[in-house]
C-alpha positions in Angstrom: -60.4 -55.7 -22.6 -63.0 -53.5 -24.2 -63.6 -49.8 -23.9 -66.9 -48.9 -22.8 -67.0 -51.0 -19.5 -66.5 -49.1 -16.4 -65.2 -50.7 -13.2 -67.5 -51.0 -10.1 -66.4 -50.3 -6.6 -65.4 -53.0 -4.4 -68.5 -55.3 -3.7 -70.3 -54.9 -0.5 -69.0 -57.8 1.5 -71.8 -60.2 2.7 -70.6 -62.8 5.1 -71.9 -66.3 4.5 -73.1 -65.7 1.1 -72.3 -67.1 -2.3 -72.2 -64.5 -5.0 -72.8 -65.3 -8.6 -73.1 -62.9 -11.5 -75.7 -63.2 -14.2 -73.6 -61.9 -16.9 -69.9 -61.3 -17.6 -68.5 -58.9 -20.0 -66.3 -60.0 -22.8 -62.7 -60.7 -21.8 -63.6 -61.9 -18.2 -61.4 -64.8 -17.2 -62.8 -67.0 -14.4 -61.1 -70.0 -12.7 -62.7 -73.0 -11.3 -61.5 -74.5 -8.0 -62.0 -78.2 -6.8 -63.8 -78.5 -3.7 -62.0 -79.8 -0.7 -61.1 -83.5 -1.1 -60.7 -83.2 -4.8 -58.0 -82.3 -7.1 -57.7 -80.9 -10.6 -56.8 -83.7 -13.0 -53.0 -83.0 -13.7 -52.2 -80.9 -16.9 -55.6 -79.4 -17.2 -56.3 -75.8 -17.1 -59.0 -74.3 -14.7 -59.7 -71.0 -16.4 -62.5 -70.2 -18.6 -62.7 -67.0 -20.9 -65.6 -65.1 -22.1 -64.9 -64.3 -25.8 -66.8 -63.2 -28.9 -67.5 -66.1 -31.1 -69.5 -65.4 -34.3 -70.4 -62.1 -32.6 -72.0 -63.7 -29.6 -70.2 -63.6 -26.3 -69.6 -67.2 -25.2 -67.5 -69.0 -22.7 -64.5 -70.9 -24.0 -64.0 -74.0 -21.8 -61.0 -76.3 -21.6 -61.3 -80.0 -20.7 -61.3 -79.6 -16.8 -62.3 -82.3 -14.1 -62.0 -82.4 -10.3 -61.1 -86.0 -9.1 -61.4 -87.6 -5.8 -58.1 -87.2 -3.9 -58.5 -90.6 -2.6 -58.7 -92.1 -6.0 -55.8 -89.8 -7.2 -53.5 -90.7 -4.4 -54.3 -94.6 -4.5 -51.8 -96.4 -6.5 -54.2 -98.8 -8.1 -54.2 -98.5 -12.0 -56.8 -96.0 -13.0 -59.9 -97.9 -13.6 -61.8 -96.6 -16.5 -65.3 -97.3 -14.9 -64.6 -94.5 -12.4 -65.1 -91.8 -15.2 -68.4 -93.0 -16.3 -69.7 -89.5 -15.4 -67.6 -87.8 -17.9 -68.8 -84.3 -18.4 -71.9 -84.8 -20.7 -70.7 -83.9 -24.2 -73.9 -81.8 -24.5 -72.3 -79.1 -22.4 -69.3 -78.8 -24.5 -70.7 -76.6 -27.0 -71.1 -73.2 -25.5 -74.0 -73.9 -23.1 -77.3 -72.3 -24.2 -76.8 -69.4 -21.7 -80.2 -68.4 -20.4 -79.9 -65.2 -22.4 -83.4 -64.9 -23.7 -83.7 -61.8 -21.4 -80.5 -60.1 -22.6 -81.0 -57.6 -25.5 -79.4 -58.1 -28.8 -76.7 -55.9 -27.8 -76.0 -57.6 -24.5 -75.5 -61.0 -26.1 -72.7 -59.4 -28.0 -70.8 -58.2 -25.0 -71.9 -60.3 -21.9 -71.6 -64.1 -21.3 -74.3 -65.8 -19.3 -73.5 -67.9 -16.3 -70.8 -70.4 -16.9 -71.6 -74.2 -16.7 -71.2 -75.9 -13.4 -68.6 -78.6 -12.9 -69.0 -81.4 -10.7 -67.0 -80.8 -7.3 -65.8 -77.6 -8.4 -66.9 -74.1 -7.8 -65.9 -70.7 -9.4 -63.4 -68.6 -7.7 -64.8 -65.3 -7.1 -64.2 -62.8 -9.7 -63.4 -59.5 -7.8 -63.7 -57.2 -10.8 -67.2 -56.1 -12.0 -68.4 -53.8 -14.5 -71.4 -51.4 -14.9 -74.4 -53.3 -15.8 -73.5 -56.4 -14.1 -75.9 -58.1 -11.7 -74.8 -60.1 -8.9 -76.9 -62.7 -7.1 -76.2 -63.3 -3.4 -77.5 -66.4 -1.7 -77.0 -67.6 1.9 -74.9 -70.6 2.3 -76.7 -73.6 3.8 -76.8 -73.3 7.6 -76.7 -69.5 7.3 -80.1 -69.0 5.8 -82.2 -68.7 9.0 -83.5 -65.3 8.5 -85.2 -63.9 5.4 -84.5 -62.5 2.9 -81.8 -65.3 2.3 -81.1 -64.2 -1.4 -81.1 -61.1 -3.5 -79.5 -59.2 -6.1 -77.4 -56.2 -6.5 -76.7 -54.3 -9.8 -73.7 -52.0 -10.6 -75.2 -48.9 -12.2 -74.1 -45.3 -12.7 -76.2 -42.9 -11.1 -75.4 -39.1 -11.5 -72.0 -39.9 -12.7 -71.2 -42.0 -9.7 -71.0 -45.8 -10.0 -72.6 -47.6 -7.2 -74.1 -51.0 -6.2 -77.9 -51.0 -5.7 -79.0 -51.8 -2.1 -78.9 -55.4 -1.2 -81.2 -56.7 1.6 -79.8 -60.0 2.6 -79.2 -61.5 6.0 -77.0 -64.5 6.4 -76.3 -65.3 10.0 -76.0 -68.6 11.8 -78.1 -67.4 14.8 -81.1 -69.8 15.1 
């Protein structure tokens, strides 16, 4: 890890909300999980790692793909045409992360949002550090009452590490 990052308290639990972070500190490891009905192609690694590459924090990706279980379980010889949606090679280079709003310093120590992979979602990281901003967005079907999305930042106030107040209402009451 690295020295200056202080851990944040446990996240305020928000039911029915998807949480994504805007930035991740160096050393963060995240894992993709295939959506239900899909399986990881065997032998592939689902983890990604935020590392410093030429002094810029960048995600290091391995080849990773989620395949429809029905295709996987069928005994038919694998048809090549099925993989026409190969992850576009464009995304292979560390995705140009929306980092314009990050300061020079932040780009050295924080990775931006990881790339999205078809039929996969990121397993929630449960350790966050001071300076990280999280986005909360109600899952569809639970976004009946505004506000349906918001952000919370982990910061240090008077020596105490807190999450800023989050006002999001995710319920399935119509």
